[in-house]
C-alpha positions, 0 to 999 in steps of 0.5 A: 535655784542657786543663790548669788554668793553661795558656793559649789564644793567650796571652789565655785562662787555663783555670781548671777544666773545667765540663762535657763533651758529645758533641763538646766539652768546656767550661772556665771560663777568664779573658780577661786582655785584657778581665779577665773570666771566660768559658766556652771550649768546646773541640772534642774531638780526635777531630773536630779532625783532620777538615778539612771538620768543622773548617771548617764548625764555625769557619763555624757558630760565627762565625754564632752570634757574630753573634747578640745577644739576652737569651735566647741565650748570647753568643759572644765569639770563635772561634779555634785554637791549635796544633790546638785549636778553641775558642769563647769564650762568655759565662759564665752562672752557673746551672744547665741546665734538665734539672738544674733539671726533675730537681731539681723533678720538673715545673714549675708552669704558670706557670714552665713558660710563662715559660721557654718564652716566653724560649727561643722569643724566642731561637729567634726571633731566631736563625731571623730571622738564618736560623740553625737550632739543630737540638739544642734540649733542656733540657741546652742551656738555662741557667738564670741566677741572675738568672732569665734563660733562655738558649739555648746551643750554637748552630752546633755542633749544626748541624754535627754534623748536616750531617756525620752525626756520631752521638756527640752528648751522650746524650739528644738523640734523646729530642728530635729531630724526625721529619725529623732522625731520618729524615735529611731537611731540617730547618728552623725547625719542627724546633727548634719540635718540640724546644722542644714536646718540652722543654715536655712534659718541663717540665709532665709531668717526663718525655719522651714517648718511652722506649726500649731504644736511641737507634734505638728512641726515633728511630723512636717519633718518626717513627711513635708518637703522643704521649701527651697531656700532661693525661693524665699531669698534669690540671692542665695547661690545655687551651690549653697542651696543644694548644700542646704537641701542635701543636709536636710534630706529625709533619708540619712543616707542621702545626706553628707556622710560626715561633717568634713565633706560638708566643710569641703563644699561649703568652702567652694561656694565663695569661689564656685557659687554655681558650681555642680559639685554638690551631688544629691542622691536622686529618687527612683524614677517612675516606670511604665505599667507592668501587666501580670500573667498567670505565672506572676499570679502563682508567685503572688499566692506563694508570697501571701502563703509565706507572709501568713506563715511568718516568713519574709516577703519576696516582693510587694504585690497587689493581691484582691482575692474574692470574698467567700460566702458562708456555708458554700462548698469549699473551693479554690479562690478566684484571683482578680487580675489587674495592672500593677504599675511599677510605681506601685511596687517601687513605693510598696518596697520603699514603705517596706524599707521603712518598716523592715530594713534590708529584706533580701529578694529570693526567687519564688519556687514553683513546686514550693508554690503548689505545696503552699497552695495545697496546704492552705486549701487543705487547712480551710477544709479542716477549719470548715469541718470543725466549724460544722461540728460545733454548730452541729453539736449546739443545734443537737445534731450529736446528742439528746432525745430526737437528735439526728444521731439517737443520743439523749438530751439531759438539758435544753438550755444549753446557750449559757452553758460554760466551756467547761460544762460542754466538754462534759455533756459531749462525753457523758452519755449515762447521767439521765435522772441524775441529780445533785445539790447546788453548792453555796457559792456566796462570797466565793471568787468567780474562778472558785464558783466555777470550779465548784460547779464544774465538779458537779457537772453544772453549767454557769452564767455569770452576772455582775452587780453592786453590793454594799456588803460583799467585796468586789470580785465575790459571789453575792446572789446565786440562782438556784439557791444553795441546797436546791436539788437539780439535774446534772449540767443545769445552768446556775447564775451567779452574781459577781459583786463590782463593789458598793454602788458609786455616785458622783461626789458633790461639789462643796468648794466655797461652802462653809466647811461645817455645811459641806461636812453635813451634806457629805455626811448625809450622803453616807460619807466619812469626812476628815477635815484639814485646814490651810491658808489661802489667798483667794478663799475666805476663812472657814470655806472649803478650798478643795476636797479629795477626791475632787468633786465629781469623782466616783465614790461609795458610801463609807468612803473617807472625804477629805475637806480643806477648809481656808484659815484665811490669807497668810501674812508672809515677809520676804527680804528685798535682793540686791538688783544693782548691776543685774541685767533687767530680765534677771532682776525682774525674775529676782523680784518674783522669786522673792515674792515681790511685785514688779512695778515697771521701770524708768531709764537714765544715762550711767557711766557706772552701769552698762546698758540694760543693768539696774542702776537704782531700785525703789526699796533697798536691799536687805530690807524686810517687807510683806510678799507682794510689795511693789518695787520699781527699777531704773535702768541704765541707758549706758554712757552718753558716748554713742559712737566709738571709731577705729581705723582698720589697717588692711594687710596685703595677703599677696606674695606668701604662702597661703594654705587652704583647709585641705592643706594645699599651699600656694602663692597668689598675686591677685584675688578676692580680698575680704575684710571682716570686723567683729566689733566690741558691741557684738556686731560685725561688718564686712568693711573691704570685699574686692577682687584686687591684685598685688600693689593695691594693698596695703590700705586702711578703712574706718568704721564705728561701734556703739561700744568701746573696746577691742575689735578683731579683724579677719582677712580672707583671700579666695574665702581662705582666712590668711590673718587676723588682728586686734583694733581699738575702738575709741 
């Protein structure tokens, strides 16, 4: 965390922290070179140590710096100062769209459309520069005091996505596209999906999917259908609902192909709220049931064989062969026929699209089908013969005295003989009566022991057990013993050490460390002592052990006991909290190791509303950590209302150019006047279908804060002018 008053690259002076997200903190700062206020986003320390992440962070930030658009927060600079990576951005005075929605509950249609068009305009500019935001949400949309809507956080969201970082800001998963939730490829249409969710929240006051966990919400984006917004808010125009539903289609190809297309439809909503200009690609209709004939079944067989051989399937069919019982003569599998619905095939093909895109359909060759059937049956016969010989050999049909084929049997204990010995037994018929000495296998690895026994044509049976003397993975016992003479192919049992015998470490936390040390040493463990301060554990008592209680340990292992030295008395310096926002001041109190003890309120002409105007302990004083401090917070000036007269200019009788470049002159139409006030709110003060001669005029309105406001005049949904007014 950067301290107010510190500098980055001797240019940017940190003034105060104004926000925090999953990957970065945001500070208000002053650029002393250009003498202007800026916002600086600083990458959090846990990400600064990842060189790959930092490199992508800088590349993407530099890419975002190349964007210049009224609806995008400008990026001025990218840099690094002693391991601190930062982006210098335009400081926008305003609030996030998320805060605005929370404040109003839900937005009226005209306001939602205006905001949506501005967001889409910013995205269109980014997409034309081949930059995908990938984290569009109301928290990343800033509404400035002059009525401009700006998209922020370009680049960082893309870096987080490409490096699979999961600590994004809370709430992001509620706006994520299905392809991002699956970890798949995302493009411009992913941003359009997230914008669709944002529009949904603007007009309904809620997000479409809620769940107990982020994973549950992500799965809803992939699997669940969105409740149409008009079911929650019937006043939403039909065309606007269709736009939202098209933006939030599960498949990207069913959404708007570009932000420009989206903007074109949004601008039609005010003039054609019930128009049929929004086209959403429909789902494949269900068809009739299809009954398969014998030729279809043959095609199924060929497709199944091709799938087993690793080729692409030609169709997705339903095949149900009967299971073959063991040890029956090989015969052609019998196929069950059942009706296959066209719906089944379509659904299977649809699933196939998800797993393997763009598989090509091919025609089934009848000749090839017969060949593949023959190969499959032949392969089954060969496999059956091999199994027959293996079982026969194990049963003694092909070797040993009394066998069906007259070979002498040298060893009747064949069940545990290793595969290495089996090959020798099957090929050697001249070792009757031959004996060898069992080698010394102690402290050999399993592979070394097997190799030594194989060389002498001895079988092996491997068992495992604990040993306090022999390292893990080595032989600690054998039977027969080393030096014993046995017939070749005799089975030798070797015991492989799994290491020392393990037991659970006792829980000695809270005990006097001398008592704990004695108890663990009595268990055969080696104890190492460390001491540390503790606010909760008394002096000389055990704070913790490493490894922790319940871990599996063995005799001779070293256990570290951390014992308490008691509570450490620490001091801290009280920070200057005057002028800080109450939330930031509380955080500064906690960061300094102090305890927040509540607040009182009073009016002030010197401090803005919610700013700290007094603190119970003076700044700069040295006190013990944990000392309580209380605050007095400003209610603002006692003046509670400021008024302004809003002149309404006539938009008629002059050239009006819409967003598509079309110019026309109007003598009547729908005139809308929206005022954005200095207290951060907005108001539609005039909205009438009128004609030339009824304007100009004026209306009055009030604000809870003084200062300059901005007036926007629209004719038939197209902005024709804007100007400032003063609230006094």
